[in-house]
C-alpha positions as CSV (number, residue, x, y, z in Angstrom):
1,M,-10.0,20.8,-15.5
2,T,-9.2,17.8,-17.7
3,G,-5.9,17.3,-15.8
4,F,-7.7,17.2,-12.5
5,R,-10.3,14.8,-13.8
6,N,-7.5,12.5,-15.1
7,T,-5.7,12.6,-11.8
8,R,-8.9,11.7,-9.9
9,F,-9.5,8.8,-12.3
10,I,-6.0,7.5,-11.8
11,L,-6.2,7.7,-8.0
12,F,-9.6,5.9,-8.1
13,I,-8.1,3.1,-10.2
14,L,-5.1,2.8,-7.8
15,F,-7.3,2.6,-4.7
16,F,-9.6,0.1,-6.4
17,L,-6.6,-2.1,-7.4
18,Q,-5.2,-1.9,-3.9
19,G,-8.5,-3.0,-2.5
20,C,-8.5,-6.0,-4.8
21,G,-5.2,-7.1,-3.4
22,L,-3.1,-6.4,-6.4
23,F,-0.5,-4.6,-4.4
24,E,-1.0,-6.7,-1.2
25,S,1.9,-8.5,0.3
26,M,2.3,-10.5,3.4
27,S,5.2,-11.5,5.5
28,D,6.3,-13.7,8.4
29,V,8.9,-12.3,10.7
30,I,12.0,-14.5,11.3
31,V,13.9,-12.3,13.7
32,G,14.3,-8.5,13.9
33,Q,13.7,-7.0,10.4
34,Y,14.3,-10.3,8.6
35,K,11.2,-11.7,7.1
36,V,9.8,-14.2,4.7
37,S,7.7,-12.1,2.2
38,F,5.2,-13.0,-0.4
39,G,2.4,-11.3,-2.4
40,D,-0.7,-12.7,-4.0
41,G,1.3,-15.4,-5.8
42,V,3.1,-17.4,-3.1
43,S,5.6,-18.7,-5.7
44,W,7.2,-15.3,-5.2
45,R,8.0,-16.1,-1.5
46,S,11.4,-14.6,-0.7
47,L,13.6,-13.7,2.3
48,S,14.1,-10.0,3.0
49,L,15.8,-7.6,5.3
50,G,13.3,-4.7,5.7
51,N,12.3,-4.0,2.1
52,R,15.5,-5.4,0.5
53,E,15.3,-8.9,-0.9
54,L,18.2,-11.1,0.2
55,I,17.1,-14.4,-1.2
56,G,14.8,-14.6,-4.2
57,P,11.9,-16.9,-4.8
58,Y,10.9,-19.5,-4.0
59,V,12.0,-19.8,-0.3
60,Y,10.2,-22.8,1.3
61,A,12.0,-23.4,4.6
62,V,13.8,-21.2,7.1
63,G,15.4,-21.6,10.5
64,H,17.5,-19.4,12.7
65,N,19.5,-19.0,15.9
66,E,21.0,-15.9,17.6
67,K,23.7,-15.5,14.9
68,F,22.5,-17.2,11.7
69,I,19.5,-17.7,9.4
70,V,19.4,-20.7,7.1
71,A,17.1,-21.1,4.2
72,K,16.1,-23.6,1.5
73,Q,15.0,-22.4,-1.9
74,H,13.5,-24.0,-5.0
75,P,14.5,-21.8,-7.9
76,N,11.6,-19.9,-9.6
77,H,12.5,-20.4,-13.2
78,E,13.1,-16.9,-14.7
79,L,10.4,-15.6,-12.3
80,R,7.6,-17.2,-14.4
81,F,5.7,-19.0,-11.7
82,E,7.6,-22.2,-12.5
83,V,9.1,-23.4,-9.3
84,N,11.6,-26.2,-9.9
85,T,11.1,-28.6,-7.0
86,H,13.8,-30.9,-8.3
87,I,16.5,-28.4,-7.4
88,T,17.2,-27.2,-3.8
89,K,19.6,-24.4,-3.0
90,Y,20.7,-23.5,0.5
91,F,21.6,-20.2,2.0
92,I,23.3,-19.0,5.2
93,I,22.9,-15.4,6.5
94,D,25.2,-14.2,9.2
95,I,22.9,-11.7,11.0
96,T,25.8,-10.2,13.0
97,K,27.1,-8.6,9.7
98,D,25.8,-5.7,7.7
99,N,23.6,-7.7,5.2
100,R,22.3,-4.5,3.6
101,Q,25.7,-4.4,1.9
102,G,25.6,-8.1,0.9
103,R,28.1,-9.1,3.6
104,G,27.5,-12.3,5.4
105,I,25.2,-13.8,2.8
106,Y,26.3,-17.2,1.6
107,G,24.6,-19.0,-1.3
108,P,23.1,-20.4,-3.4
109,L,24.9,-23.5,-2.1
110,E,24.5,-27.2,-2.9
111,R,23.8,-29.4,0.1
112,N,27.4,-30.6,0.6
113,Q,28.6,-26.9,0.4
114,F,26.0,-25.9,2.9
115,D,27.0,-28.7,5.3
116,S,30.7,-27.8,5.0
117,L,30.2,-24.1,5.4
118,S,27.9,-24.7,8.4
119,A,30.7,-26.7,10.1
120,A,33.3,-24.1,9.2
121,L,31.2,-21.3,10.6
122,N,30.4,-23.4,13.7
123,I,26.7,-22.9,13.2
124,G,25.5,-26.0,14.9
125,A,22.2,-27.6,14.3
126,I,19.4,-25.2,13.3
127,A,16.0,-26.6,12.6
128,F,14.1,-25.4,9.6
129,D,11.1,-24.5,11.7
130,M,9.4,-22.1,9.3
131,N,8.1,-24.4,6.6
132,Y,6.0,-23.7,3.5
133,P,4.7,-26.0,0.8
134,E,7.5,-27.2,-1.4
135,Q,5.2,-27.0,-4.4
136,P,3.2,-23.8,-4.1
137,N,-0.1,-23.2,-5.6
138,V,0.8,-20.0,-7.4
139,F,-2.6,-18.4,-6.9
140,A,-3.2,-19.2,-3.2
141,R,-1.8,-17.7,0.0
């Protein structure tokens, strides 16, 4: 009987925590299964394909066309809610390739590398039209 009681207690706690938003995450769809995902702390905003993270936190700008997704990231220092806004890294994702295997993902890139690779891949101009605060409030959504 004790095992059953412990199981019920654990299930109660899990449901309670879920209701409080502890396990809550949100996302904005970019295209297809590609999305910008974030949980309660927005400094964890990342770019994912389905449930697989492709670009870690903190993603703050994204754009796309029919073949590519481009993203800007401020590194989240060792994942400790410390977003370094003095550093910007760029990423290019070729959505015509199998990105679940890591193919077609270029980055992190410096701005000059991003511009050169964009020209080499004949990407053209893509506007960063999904924008988020560059300096997130880590406790707001």
